[in-house]
N, C-alpha and C positions, 0 to 999 in steps of 0.2 A: 539388438538395440542398446544393452548396460554398457556396449565399449562406444557405441556411438554418444552414449549421453556426456560423458566426458568432455566430449569437443564442445556441448551447448555452453552457454551464457546462461550458466543458473546461478541462484543469489538464493540461499536457503538460511535461515534461520530459525529451529525448533526449541520450544521454551512449554513447560507447565504452567496452564494459567490457577491459579489458586482456587478453589473448591471444583464440584463439577456439576458438570450442566445434569438436571432433572431426566434429558433423554438418553444419558451416556451411560454406557458401562465400566468406561476407563476416562483417565484424566484428559480434559480436552489440550489437546497441540495447536499450539501456534504457530504455522508459516509466515515469512517475508519475503517477496519479491518486488521486482523493481519492474513497472509499466515495461511492457515489450520482451520481457525474459520469460525464461520455461524455469516452468517450476512441478516438483513432486509434492504429491499430496500422501503422507505416509499411511497406509492400513493394512493389520496381520491378525486373523483370529487370532486368541490367546494357544489354539491347540496345533499352530502350525499346520495344520493337515494341507491335503494336497487339493487344491480347487479348482483342478481341470474341468469336475463334475458338477461342481458345486453353483452355488448362484450368492454373488454379493452385488447392493446396489448403491451408488452415489447418487445426491439428490445434494441441492442448496438450498436452504431452509432458512425460515424465518425467525425473529423472535422466540413467535410462538411452538416454533417446530414444525409451522407448515410446509411444505413442498412448496418452493419457487420456483424452481426449476430441475429437471431432469437430466442428471451430467453424463452419467455412464450406469451400466449393468451388463451385466455379465452372468450367464447364466448357461451352463453347461456346454460351453464354446459357442454359446451365440449372444452376441452384443450388438450394441447401438450402430455398429456402422452395417451392419445385418439387416436391422429393422428399424421401423419408425418409433419416435416415442423420444429421443432427444431434441432439450430444448436447442431451438434456432442459434440463442449466443454459444454453444460450445459444438457445435456440429465443424465436424474437420482440425478439431484443436485438442482433443482430447484422446489419448489411449491407455492400454493397460500394459502388461509386461507378461505377456505371451510366457518367455521361459522360466519366470521366476514363479509362474501358478503353482508347479508341482510343490514348491517351498514355503506354501501358504502366504505369497504375498500380494497383496487386493492392491497392492497404489495405482496411483493412475498419474497421469502426466501431462499437462495442460502445455503447450504452445502458443508462445507472444499472449502475455498477461495482459489484460485490462484494468483500469480502475475498476468498472463496474464488477467483475470478479470477486473482489472483498467482498467476504461476507463470510458464512457459518456452514460447514459443509459436514455431510452424514455419511458414513461408510457403513450398510449394515448388512447384518448375514442371516436373513428371517425364515432359513429354513433349519439353524443350527439349533440345537437344544442343552444348555440356556441360549438365548438368541442373545445375541452382542451388537452392540452400536457403538460406533467411533465418531467422535464429532472434532472436526480440526476447524481455524478460523485462523481464513489465509486474509492477510493485508498485502496489496498491492501499491506500492506507493510509487507516487508521484510526486516529484520535486522542481517547481520550475522556477529558473532565476527569478528575482525580485526586480519592479522596474520604481525607478524614483521619476518624480519632476517636480517642479516649483511650482507651488498656487500662487503666492503671491509674494512681494518683498517691497521691501522700503530700505536706507540707510543703516537701518538700523536692525533691522530682522529680517527672516524669511522662512516663509511657511511652507516645508516641504511636505510631499504624500509619497509614501511606499504602497505599491499593490504587487499583490499577488496570484496570479489567476490560475484555477487548474489544480492546485496541492493534494493530495491525498497521503496520507490521515490529513486533518486541520495542522497547523502550522501557528504553532507561537511566532509572532512577528513584533523586534523591539528595534527601537535606535540605538545607535551606540555611537558613542564620539571615538577620537581615535586612540584615545587611553582604553577602549573598551568598555568604559560605564554608561551604564542604561540610563538613556534620558528619559524625561516625562513627556509623555505624548498622548495624544488624545487618544478616549476610546478607543477598541477595534471594531470596524465594522464586517462582519462574518456572513456571505451567503453562501448557503449549501445548493451546489447544483447536482442533482441524483448524487456522485458517491463522492464527486470535486469538491475542494473548497475556494473561494475568491476573497480575500482579505487583504481589508485598506488601513492605513495606522497613517496619520498627520502628526505634524510634530512641528513647533516654531523654537527655532535657534538665534541666539542673538551673536555669535563669535563666528571667526574665520575659523575654520577646522575641516577633519576629515570627516565625513557623517558617513554611518555603514544604517544598511537596513537587512535585518539578521532574519532568517527564516531558519526555524529550529523544531523537524518532526521526530520527537525523541522515541515514538515506539519504534521508529525503522531506523534510529540511529543517523539523521543526514543533518547538514546543516548547511544552507546556502547565505549567499551576501551581495549586495551589491551598493558599490561607494558614490560618493559624491565631494570632491571637494568643492565646498563653497567658502567664498569672498565677502568679508561683512567689513570696510574698511571706510565707512561715510560716505562712499558714491554709490552711484545707481547701477554699481557695474554688475551685467548677469554674472551668475554663477555658472562654472564652467565643471559638465558632468563626464565623469570618467566612465567609460562603458568597458567597467572591470567587474568581475564575481571571483565570489573564494567561496572553493567547498572544502567542508570537513567533514569525516566521518566519524563519528562521535567513537 
């Protein structure tokens, strides 16, 4: 299993969040992935003891610590692949590291992550004394390309609209000119659909320029933009839109 992992498209980033969760006995780990990739959620008891005949339980939990989904459970060689109990969302996508159990590795592997997988996870050793519980925050990023269209135009100005659909986490959307200056735009319209965000930002411009709509997601260090080459020269010429995008990994 471990040899196979090196060939899988993993994007992992671990960091410590400030403070501790009231339910966790250890600092919270943060794992960042991109939609459709595979990810490892790490967990090991402080004793690093052999887990072959032990119990550990993975759950996805809400803000109050309530169980939202049963993710994976191992109990003395019996786990969810052998009996019912696992939530439908995770069936067929979650596995553990059988050969690493003797080294105290209770980590799980989630295949083809989805935006709805984002959230808080707990790894618990309920029979251990003292009881240990680990918390992991998973962020599955989705970064669609912005789309630009012209809402209205006269000889002296043009009103442009930028839309970003199905992004996660919520992006900061800005209009910029060819020099990189941020333009004063209308208040962003944000609609949350499940775990995804739709963001619309309109701007009115009065000069011929190359205008860019930039969507930035600081949490996953990602930025993408679309460009519009707009001509305003005293005629009613329609603007020409360049179907181009720029992706920057911060």
